[in-house]
C-alpha positions as CSV (number, residue, x, y, z in Angstrom):
1,M,3.0,14.4,10.2
2,R,4.7,15.0,13.6
3,R,5.3,18.7,12.8
4,L,1.7,19.2,11.6
5,L,0.4,17.5,14.7
6,E,2.6,19.7,16.9
7,R,1.4,22.9,15.1
8,Q,-2.3,21.8,15.5
9,Q,-1.8,21.2,19.2
10,A,-0.2,24.6,19.6
11,G,-3.1,26.2,17.6
12,E,-0.8,27.3,14.8
13,L,-1.9,25.0,12.0
14,A,-3.2,26.7,8.9
15,T,-4.6,25.4,5.7
16,R,-1.5,26.6,3.9
17,H,0.6,24.2,5.9
18,V,-1.6,21.3,5.0
19,R,-1.7,22.4,1.3
20,A,2.2,22.6,1.2
21,V,2.4,19.0,2.6
22,A,-0.2,17.8,0.2
23,E,1.6,19.3,-2.8
24,T,4.9,17.9,-1.6
25,V,3.8,14.3,-1.3
26,G,1.3,14.4,-4.2
27,V,-1.9,13.8,-2.4
28,S,-5.1,15.9,-1.8
29,E,-5.4,18.3,1.1
30,R,-8.3,16.1,2.3
31,T,-5.9,13.1,2.6
32,V,-3.5,15.1,4.7
33,W,-6.3,16.2,7.0
34,R,-7.4,12.6,7.3
35,W,-3.8,11.5,8.1
36,L,-3.7,14.2,10.7
37,E,-6.9,13.0,12.3
38,Q,-5.6,9.4,12.3
39,A,-2.3,10.5,13.9
40,K,-4.2,12.4,16.6
41,A,-6.5,9.4,17.3
42,T,-3.8,6.7,17.3
43,G,-0.7,8.5,18.3
44,Q,1.1,7.0,15.3
45,V,2.8,9.7,13.3
46,E,5.1,7.6,11.2
47,A,3.8,5.7,8.1
48,G,3.5,1.9,8.6
49,V,5.8,-0.5,6.9
50,R,4.1,-2.2,4.1
51,Q,5.0,-5.8,3.2
52,G,4.8,-6.2,-0.6
53,Y,4.1,-9.5,-2.4
54,A,7.1,-11.2,-4.0
55,V,7.0,-13.9,-6.5
56,S,9.0,-17.0,-5.5
57,D,11.0,-19.2,-7.9
58,E,8.3,-21.8,-7.6
59,V,5.7,-19.4,-8.7
60,W,7.8,-18.3,-11.6
61,A,8.2,-21.9,-12.6
62,L,4.5,-22.5,-12.4
63,L,3.9,-19.3,-14.5
64,G,6.1,-20.9,-17.1
65,E,4.1,-24.1,-17.0
66,V,0.8,-22.2,-17.6
67,G,2.4,-20.3,-20.5
68,G,2.3,-16.9,-18.8
69,N,-1.4,-17.1,-18.1
70,V,-1.8,-15.2,-14.8
71,A,-5.4,-16.2,-14.3
72,E,-4.5,-19.9,-14.6
73,L,-1.5,-19.3,-12.3
74,R,-3.9,-17.8,-9.6
75,R,-6.3,-20.7,-10.0
76,R,-3.5,-23.2,-9.4
77,L,-2.1,-21.2,-6.5
78,A,-5.6,-21.2,-4.9
79,A,-6.0,-24.9,-5.5
80,A,-2.6,-25.7,-3.9
81,S,-3.0,-23.2,-1.0
82,G,-5.4,-25.4,1.0
83,G,-7.4,-22.3,2.1
84,A,-4.4,-20.0,2.6
85,S,-4.6,-16.5,1.3
86,V,-3.7,-16.1,-2.4
87,P,-2.9,-12.7,-3.9
88,S,-5.5,-11.1,-6.2
89,A,-5.1,-11.4,-9.9
90,S,-4.3,-7.7,-10.2
91,T,-1.6,-8.0,-7.5
92,L,-0.1,-11.0,-9.4
93,H,-0.2,-9.0,-12.7
94,R,1.4,-6.0,-11.2
95,V,4.2,-7.9,-9.4
96,I,5.0,-10.1,-12.4
97,R,5.1,-7.0,-14.7
98,R,7.3,-5.2,-12.1
99,D,9.7,-8.1,-11.6
């Protein structure tokens, strides 16, 4: 993103540059243009660090108690959270499948 932004500021940015980046990272050209606008507006040219959800040993144990039922697991997590944020059912499914 830094190089694209530098080219744009120098007046040298062409669609072929954006197209090459889009093909390399597997996104649409529109996405790269949007990233470029965000970088220009915020000054942030590096991707942010994402914090993924990890299933704790306690959650694994609770999953075993509910017989692998992720919907019931989420209900129990929500009831025990006392208003704290609970991951969505799709996040739980994805993380449990991954791990």
